C-alpha positions as CSV (number, residue, x, y, z in Angstrom):
1,M,2.5,18.3,15.3
2,T,3.7,16.7,11.7
3,R,2.3,17.9,8.2
4,I,1.6,14.6,7.4
5,P,0.3,13.0,10.5
6,R,1.1,9.8,12.0
7,I,-1.8,7.6,10.8
8,L,-1.1,3.8,8.7
9,H,-3.6,2.9,6.2
10,Y,-4.1,-0.5,4.9
11,T,-6.5,-1.5,2.4
12,F,-7.4,-5.7,2.3
13,G,-10.5,-7.7,1.5
14,M,-12.0,-5.8,-1.2
15,A,-13.6,-9.4,-2.5
16,R,-14.7,-11.9,-0.9
17,D,-11.8,-14.6,-1.7
18,F,-9.4,-11.9,-0.8
19,G,-7.9,-12.3,-4.4
20,G,-6.9,-15.8,-3.6
21,K,-4.0,-14.2,-1.2
22,P,-6.0,-14.7,2.3
23,W,-4.0,-13.0,5.3
24,S,-0.7,-14.8,5.7
25,L,2.3,-14.6,7.8
26,V,3.7,-12.4,4.7
27,H,1.3,-10.0,5.8
28,H,1.5,-9.9,9.9
29,V,5.2,-9.4,9.5
30,C,5.2,-6.6,7.4
31,L,2.4,-5.1,9.7
32,K,4.1,-5.5,12.7
33,S,7.4,-3.9,11.0
34,A,4.9,-0.6,10.2
35,V,3.7,-0.4,13.7
36,E,7.8,-0.9,15.3
37,W,9.1,1.4,13.3
38,I,6.4,4.1,12.7
39,R,5.0,4.1,15.9
40,P,1.6,5.0,14.7
41,E,-1.0,6.6,16.8
42,K,-3.7,5.0,14.8
43,V,-4.2,1.7,12.2
44,Y,-7.3,2.3,9.7
45,F,-7.5,-1.5,8.1
46,H,-10.2,-0.6,5.7
47,C,-12.0,-3.6,4.0
48,Q,-15.2,-5.0,2.9
49,F,-14.4,-8.4,3.7
50,E,-12.5,-9.1,7.1
51,P,-9.6,-11.4,7.1
52,S,-9.7,-14.7,9.2
53,G,-6.9,-16.9,10.3
54,P,-4.5,-17.5,12.9
55,W,-2.0,-14.6,11.4
56,W,-5.2,-12.6,11.0
57,E,-5.5,-13.3,15.1
58,L,-2.3,-12.1,16.1
59,S,-3.1,-9.2,13.4
60,R,-6.3,-8.2,14.8
61,P,-4.9,-6.5,18.0
62,L,-2.8,-4.0,16.2
63,V,-5.3,-2.0,13.9
64,S,-9.1,-0.8,14.0
65,V,-11.0,-2.4,11.2
66,A,-13.0,0.0,8.8
67,K,-15.7,-1.6,7.6
68,M,-16.6,-0.1,4.1
69,E,-18.3,-0.8,0.7
70,A,-15.5,-1.2,-1.6
71,P,-16.3,1.2,-4.8
72,K,-18.0,0.2,-7.8
73,E,-17.7,3.2,-9.7
74,I,-15.8,6.5,-9.4
75,F,-17.0,9.4,-11.6
76,G,-19.7,7.1,-13.1
77,R,-16.6,5.0,-14.7
78,P,-17.2,1.4,-13.9
79,L,-14.0,-0.2,-11.6
80,R,-14.5,-3.7,-12.3
81,H,-11.3,-4.8,-10.7
82,V,-10.2,-5.4,-6.7
83,A,-6.9,-3.5,-7.6
84,H,-8.1,-0.2,-8.9
85,Q,-11.3,-0.1,-6.4
86,S,-8.3,-0.3,-3.6
87,D,-6.4,1.9,-5.9
88,V,-9.5,4.5,-5.0
89,V,-9.6,3.9,-1.9
90,R,-6.7,4.7,-0.7
91,L,-6.4,8.4,-2.4
92,Q,-10.2,8.9,-0.7
93,K,-8.8,7.9,2.9
94,L,-5.6,9.9,3.2
95,I,-7.2,13.2,1.6
96,E,-9.8,12.5,4.2
97,H,-7.5,11.9,6.9
98,G,-4.0,12.4,5.8
99,G,-1.3,9.5,7.1
100,I,1.0,7.0,5.9
101,Y,-0.3,4.6,3.2
102,L,1.0,1.3,2.9
103,D,0.2,-2.4,0.5
104,A,0.2,-4.9,3.0
105,D,3.1,-6.7,1.7
106,V,5.2,-3.2,2.2
107,L,8.3,-4.4,4.9
108,V,9.6,-1.0,6.5
109,H,12.7,-1.5,8.4
110,R,13.7,2.5,9.2
111,S,11.6,5.5,11.1
112,F,9.5,7.9,8.4
113,D,10.0,10.6,10.7
114,D,12.1,12.7,8.4
115,L,9.5,12.3,5.8
116,L,6.3,14.1,7.9
117,E,7.2,17.7,7.4
118,N,6.3,17.3,2.7
119,S,2.8,17.4,1.5
120,T,3.2,14.1,-0.1
121,V,5.6,11.6,-0.9
122,L,6.0,8.9,-3.4
123,G,8.6,6.2,-4.6
124,R,9.5,5.9,-8.2
125,E,8.4,3.1,-9.8
126,G,11.4,0.9,-12.1
127,E,15.2,1.7,-11.8
128,N,14.8,4.6,-13.0
129,G,11.3,5.8,-12.7
130,E,10.2,4.6,-16.3
131,Y,6.9,3.1,-15.1
132,G,5.5,6.1,-13.0
133,M,5.3,6.6,-9.4
134,A,4.3,3.9,-7.4
135,N,1.4,3.8,-5.0
136,A,2.4,1.0,-2.7
137,V,3.3,3.2,-0.2
138,I,1.7,6.7,0.1
139,L,2.6,9.7,2.1
140,A,0.2,12.5,2.5
141,E,-1.3,15.7,4.7
142,P,-4.9,15.8,4.6
143,N,-6.3,17.1,1.8
144,A,-3.1,17.1,-0.2
145,P,-3.5,18.8,-3.3
146,F,-1.6,16.5,-5.2
147,L,-3.9,13.4,-4.0
148,R,-7.3,16.3,-4.6
149,R,-5.7,16.4,-8.4
150,W,-4.8,12.6,-8.6
151,L,-8.0,11.6,-7.6
152,A,-9.8,14.1,-9.9
153,A,-7.8,12.1,-13.2
154,Y,-10.0,9.5,-12.9
155,R,-12.6,11.4,-14.8
156,S,-10.9,9.9,-17.1
157,F,-10.4,6.1,-15.7
158,R,-10.6,3.6,-18.7
159,S,-9.3,0.0,-17.4
160,S,-11.6,-3.3,-17.6
161,G,-8.9,-5.2,-15.5
162,R,-5.3,-6.3,-16.8
163,D,-5.7,-4.4,-19.8
164,E,-3.2,-1.9,-21.4
165,Y,-4.6,0.1,-19.4
166,W,-3.7,-1.2,-16.1
167,N,-1.2,1.1,-14.1
168,E,-2.3,4.1,-16.5
169,H,-3.8,6.3,-13.0
170,S,-2.2,4.4,-10.5
171,V,1.1,4.9,-11.7
172,Q,1.4,7.0,-15.0
173,L,-0.8,9.3,-14.4
174,P,0.9,10.7,-10.9
175,V,4.0,11.5,-12.7
176,S,2.1,14.1,-14.5
177,S,0.4,15.5,-12.0
178,R,3.6,15.9,-10.6
179,R,4.9,18.1,-13.2
180,S,1.6,20.4,-13.3
181,I,1.3,21.2,-9.4
182,R,3.9,22.8,-7.5
183,T,4.0,21.6,-4.0
184,K,6.5,19.8,-1.0
185,S,6.9,16.9,-2.6
186,R,9.0,14.5,-2.8
187,C,9.9,11.4,-4.5
188,F,12.5,9.2,-4.5
189,R,14.3,7.0,-6.8
190,R,14.1,3.1,-6.5
191,K,17.2,1.6,-4.7
192,P,17.9,-2.3,-5.3
193,S,18.5,-4.2,-1.7
194,S,20.3,-6.7,-1.5
195,G,19.7,-10.3,0.2
196,R,16.2,-10.6,-1.0
197,C,14.0,-13.2,-1.7
198,G,12.6,-12.5,-4.8
199,R,12.4,-8.8,-6.4
200,T,12.3,-6.4,-3.9
201,S,11.7,-2.7,-4.7
202,T,13.2,-0.4,-1.9
203,W,12.5,3.3,-1.8
204,N,15.1,5.2,1.6
205,G,13.2,2.6,4.4
206,F,10.6,0.4,3.0
207,S,10.5,-2.6,0.9
208,C,8.0,-3.7,-1.8
209,P,8.4,-7.5,-2.9
210,T,7.0,-7.8,-6.4
211,N,5.7,-11.3,-5.8
212,P,5.8,-11.2,-2.2
213,F,3.7,-14.4,-1.6
214,R,7.1,-16.4,-2.9
215,W,8.6,-15.5,0.7
216,M,5.5,-18.0,2.1
217,G,6.2,-20.4,-0.7
218,Y,9.8,-21.0,0.5
219,M,8.7,-21.3,3.7
220,R,5.8,-24.5,2.8
221,T,8.6,-25.7,1.0
222,I,10.8,-26.5,4.2
223,Y,8.4,-26.2,6.6
224,G,5.0,-27.1,5.1
225,N,2.4,-24.2,5.4
226,P,3.9,-22.7,8.8
227,M,1.1,-21.7,11.5
228,P,1.9,-19.1,14.3
229,G,3.0,-21.9,16.7
230,D,5.9,-23.6,13.8
231,I,7.8,-20.3,14.3
232,S,9.8,-21.0,17.4
233,R,11.4,-24.5,15.4
234,I,11.2,-21.4,12.0
């Protein structure tokens, strides 16, 4: 048994309108890539509102839907934006279960097997990590010390949405936490990927498009709004 369990976690549907980005072809392809490369024992889909539509119908058999109520506060600090609610949920679920958290638009293109003996694994955000440590992909053992310290730091959370504190706790704070706690953790530098649609950040086997919905835009321009039955002609 590996130190980091082979359990996948996704958070989605913290708001009824899905932030204007419903479950799509991009999400389905990314989910399939994770399932095929990581070979998880379980895939938890943490949501308050479950998606619908043809792409979700294809994705639904691949996951175990874990209904929950999106948190409205953490340590008495309000979480006003769905992105910040998701930030907190991913840490809570990884501390509880351990495993691998992926944003729904992360495309996996190799196995994570060589990463699973660490306590925590993160990628750096920016060409040289100048923005901090990205929380789009997090691997962690259950009750990981790094994640517990990270979550505890939300006692100082102060963002009201897309303001100057937007990524203070999700991206910037983990850097200082890493410096002050000694544990078996790994942090990867970003490597530019080639042949990408839009801008993509890649860390040793997983890609995080900065605007993945641009892929869908390209497809809509050429093919209209693709549905599962249209893929054979794409």
